[in-house]
N, C-alpha and C positions, 0 to 999 in steps of 0.2 A: 684419480685414474691416469696414467699416464699423460700427466701436465692438464688434461681438461679440467673446466672451471664447472663446478655441480654448483646445480641450484636447491637446495631443498630448506624447510624449513627450520632444518634443526642446526645448531651452530656446530662448522665444522674445523677442527683441528688443520692448521695451515702447516706443511713440512718446509724445513728450512732449504732442503735443496728441491729443483725441480727437474724430474728425472725424464728423458730423452724418449721419443717413441722406437726408434731405430735401436737404439742400446737395449732399451728393455724387453725388445722382439727377440734382437739377435740372444742373448741370452736365455729365454726361453727356451729356443728353437736347442740351443746347445744342450739345456739340462733335460729336453724330453728325450734329444738323443741319446745321451748318458744313462738317462733313466731305460729306456729301453735296451740298451748294451746289455745294465747290468740285472735287468729281468732273465732277458733271456741267454745271460749266464749262468744266472740261478735255477733255472727250467729246464738247462742245458738243449735250449731251442737251436737250430739252425736253418741256414737259409736251404729252401727244396733245392732239388739239384734235378727237378724232372721238367724236360723240356719235351716241345711235339717231336714226334717220333719215336722217343722211347719205349721199349719193353715193359711194359708193369704185370704187377701181380695187384688182380683185385681183389679188398675184403672181402670174406668168403661169410654167412651167414651162420653164425655158430652156435650148432644142434647141441653139441659137446661140447666140456670144458675142456676136453684133450683133443679137440679136432683143434687144427692149425687155424692162425686169424687169417693168413693168406691162401688165396686158390694157386697154389703154385704149378697145377697142374693144367690150367688155362690161362697160358700166357696172352694179353693184350695189348694193343697200340696208342699212344696220346695222337690225338687228331687234334683237339684244339685245345688252347690252355688260356681261360682269362683269370686272370689274378690269382683268387685259390680253387678258383673250379676248373676242372676239366673234364674233357669229352671222350670215352675210353672206345674202344672199336675191336669188338673180336672177331676172333678167324670167320665165325658163321656172318659178317657183319651186321652185326648188332650194336649199338649205339646206347652207350648210359653216362649220364652225368653224374659226377662225383666229387666231392671235398677233396685236396689235393692227399688230406691225411688219409685218405680212405684205400690210397693205392702206393704200393711198393716199388721201386726200380725193379728190375733185374742186369743185376751185377754184371751175371757171370756169361751172358751173351747176348748180344746185338740181332735186332730186329732181323729178320732172313729177306726183307725186301731192302736192305739200304747194301750199300755198298761202299768199298774200304775207305774213297775219298769222303763220304759224308759221315764216315764214324771217325775220321779223324778233325773235319771240320767241327764235328760237334766237342772233343777232347778239346778244339781250340780256344772255343766257346766259353767252356768253362771254365779255363786259364786265366781266359779273360776276366770272368765272373767275377773270379776270386782278388784278383789284381785291384779290381775295384773297389770290392770290401776294404782289402784292407788298403787303399787311397781314402776313403771315405773315414775310415776309424783313424787314421794320420790326422786328417782335419781336422777329426772331431778332437783330438788329445790337443792340437796346438790351439785348435779354439778357445779349448778348457784353460791353457797353460796361461792364454793371454789375458781372459777374464780374472783369474786364479791366481796375480803373478804372488813366487814366493818371494820372501825379504833376502835380498841378495846382500851377503856378506861384507860385513863391512872392509875397507882396502887397508890394507895394513901399510902404517906410518913409514914414511921414508925418511932418512937421515936427513937431518938439517945440514944447509950446505952450510961449512966454516968461511970461505971465502966471502967479499965483498962483494966480487961481482957475479953477481948473479946470470944463467946460462938463460942462452936467449927461449930454451921449452921452457923452463920455470915460467919464465915473464907471460910466456904464451899463456900456459894454464891458470897464469894468475888474471890475468885479464878476460879470458874464457869463462871463469866461473866468475866472475864481477860479473860478465855483462849479463850469464844464465840469473844471477840473484835478480839483478833488476828487470830484467823481463819478466820476473817472475812474480816480483811484487809488482810489477804494473799490471799483469791479469788478475791478481788478485783485487787489486782496486778496482778492476773494472768488471769484477763475477757479482753478482746482485747477489744478498743475502737477505732473504724474507727476516732472518733473526734482527740486524742491523735496524729495518724498516720501521719493526716493532716498537725498538729501544729507541727511535726517534720518535714516534711517535707519543711514546709514554714521557719524554723526554720535556713535553709541554701538558703535562695533564697533573694533576695535586692527588693527593689523596682523599677528598671530597667525591671525585668525582673522575675516575682515572678512563671511563669507555670514552669522557668526549673532551674535545677542545675546542674552548669558548672564544668569548673575543678577545680576552686578553692575551692568551695564547697565540689565536690568529696574528697579533702584532709583529708579536716574536716569530712567528712562521715566515711571515710576508719579510721583515727584516732580514731573518736568514740567506731567502733565497734570492733577496736583494730588490724586489718589488714595492710599490706602492697597495695598501690596500684595496686603494680605489680603480687599479690599475684591470683594463679588461683581461686580462692572462689570468687574474683570480678566479673569473666565470670561467672561463676555459680547464683552467685547473678542478673548478667545483663540477662542471660539465662531465668532466674524468672522472671524477669520484662517484659521477649521482649523489652527489650532495641534498638535502632537502630539506635544511634549515643554509639561510643566509648567514654566515658570521661560526655558523658551527660546523665541524668535522667529527663522525665517530670515528672508532677505531675500523670498524669493519670498512667504511667509505673510505680511508684514506689508504690502507691496504690495500683496497680494489683497484682504487685508480693509479696510484704511485709503483702497484705491481707490477700493472701493463705494461708501463713504461720503465722498467727494469732501475727506478729510482727507491736505491735508500739510504739516500745522505742529501744536505743542502745542497753538497757542489754537485754532484751528478743533474739533480732539478735544476738548479741555477744553467749548468750547457744544452736541460731541455728546452730551454724557454723559447729559443727560437721555434722548434718543434710545433710548442702550443702556440705560438702567435702566425705559422702558417697552417691552420686549420679556421681562420678568420677567411682568407683567402679564398676557401673552396666552398663554392655557393651554397653546395648542399651541409655541410657542416657548419656555416654561420646560419643554416635554415637552421637544424638542429637545436644548436647555441642559444639561439633566438627564443624558439617555443621552448627550452629548457628554462630562460630566465623569468620567464613569467611564473612559473608555480615556484620558482628558486626565492623569489625574491617575496611574493604577496604574503599578508598576513596569513598564517595559516589558520586564525580561523574568520575570515571572510574570503570569501566565493571569487570575490573581483577585486583586483588590485587599486589603490589610492591614488589620485592624481597625480602627489607627488611624487612617490616610489616611480610610478611609469615616467613620467618626464625624467629622474634621475637613469634608470635602466634605459630611455630612447637615446639619452645623450651622449652614453657609455657605447650603446651599438652602433648608433646610425648617425650620430654628429658627423662622424668623417667623409661618408659615405653617399650621405642624403643631401641632393641640392636644396630641397624644399623643408631642411628640418629644422631652419631658424622660422622660418615662418610657421607650420604647424606648431612648435612649443610655445610660440605668440598666442597662435590658436587657443590653446589648453589652457595659458594662467589669465583668458576671459574670463569674468564671471558666467557668463551665459554654455560656458563650456564644460560637458560629463564631470560631477565629480570621481567617479571610476570609470576603469576599463577593466571589460569582462574577456573572456578570454580569444571567444572571438573574435573581435576586434581588434584582439594586438596580434593575432596572425595576419589577420586583413591588413594592419599597418604593414608588415614586411612586403605581402606583395604589391601593395597600393607603392612601395618609396620604389620597385623593381620594374615595374610595369608602364607605368603612369610618368609621361613625358614630363620636364622642367615648364615646359609653355601651357601645359594641361589638354594640349592637342588632340589626344586619344582619349580623353576621361567623356565617358557618356553617362546621362543619368540613370541612364537603366542598367547599366553594369551590376546590380545586385550588390553594393557596395555599403558598407554598415552608415547610419544616418550620419556619425560623428567625422565622419570623412567626407561624406555628400555638403555637411555645413560649414567644412575647412575648405570645401572646395569654392563653395559660394561666400566665402568670407575672403578668400585668395582673391577671386576675380573680382570682389567686389574693393578691395584695398589697392589692387593694380589699375582697378579704373581709375581711382579716386586720384592715385598719382599721376596716371596720364595725364588726368582735366588741369591738377596742378601744373606740373610743365608745363602746359600749351596756353 
């Protein structure tokens, strides 16, 4: 509804065209005004002309079927008007609150308290009110024409030019038509189509499993967008899709991730690769991608990530930004190193790489770091001490 993404347990059919809120609201407003005018015309409803200061007759309580509906013998005066409610004052000074349909205007005479100038100003106000209503109907008619345009008649063909030298006007017309066609084609190329995105996904699937993109199809997908499967940008693309398994994309994940960036073809996704790389430069986005990589890469049958997968993921994410990565990778390859990395340890590795200096000057043993990081600091300090003794 109105282009918003709905979260529901039932499958939702995606539309090919995304509606824009402003257009939908404008169409709805125009239709409501047109419907109101049609209903008023059918019921013969009109705008009330009763204003403050008018002389009116109040509806009488009918005690007899033959009695008049309004008490014409006791004219009253409108002293206040609020929407469809009016306050009526009688000659005796009594005030009554009634709906505007319960009074009838006296067109034959004006109130005796009014001067000629007041009567004339009231007539002018009524004329202005009618002019405003006419202007409002005119605007609604224009909106209706713009929203539901009729087909233009086809122009008549002109006689062919027999001379070899074409006039300048004909050349200009051809040039403008060709430029308009080219601009129209470029706009169509830039327009996102959900149908094209779904067809793009189906080009990688097989008849056996048409809802899943597997490892072989993943290699073809990487080749089409011009990246290696081991490139870090593939992790960012999977993060945008919120993919659950490494090496697999479902149709819903594929459509969700690429529709957000308006990519329905390999060419458009290649042009967006710079945007995906830029997400790694933002600390908050990088933190989200780093945390996402744990559940994405680990074996779903295990609660923790095995050490080989952890080393590969850390090499992908931290090898270029963490000065101590090589030392940490050597530590993880030791026989005494842990065989698995849990989620808490994974999250703390990123915080350790961001906060602890390369010389470990701000490290504290009371910093509540996981044991694996305390062991790494102990290993690194011992290694540096041994290297210092050997050089001396």
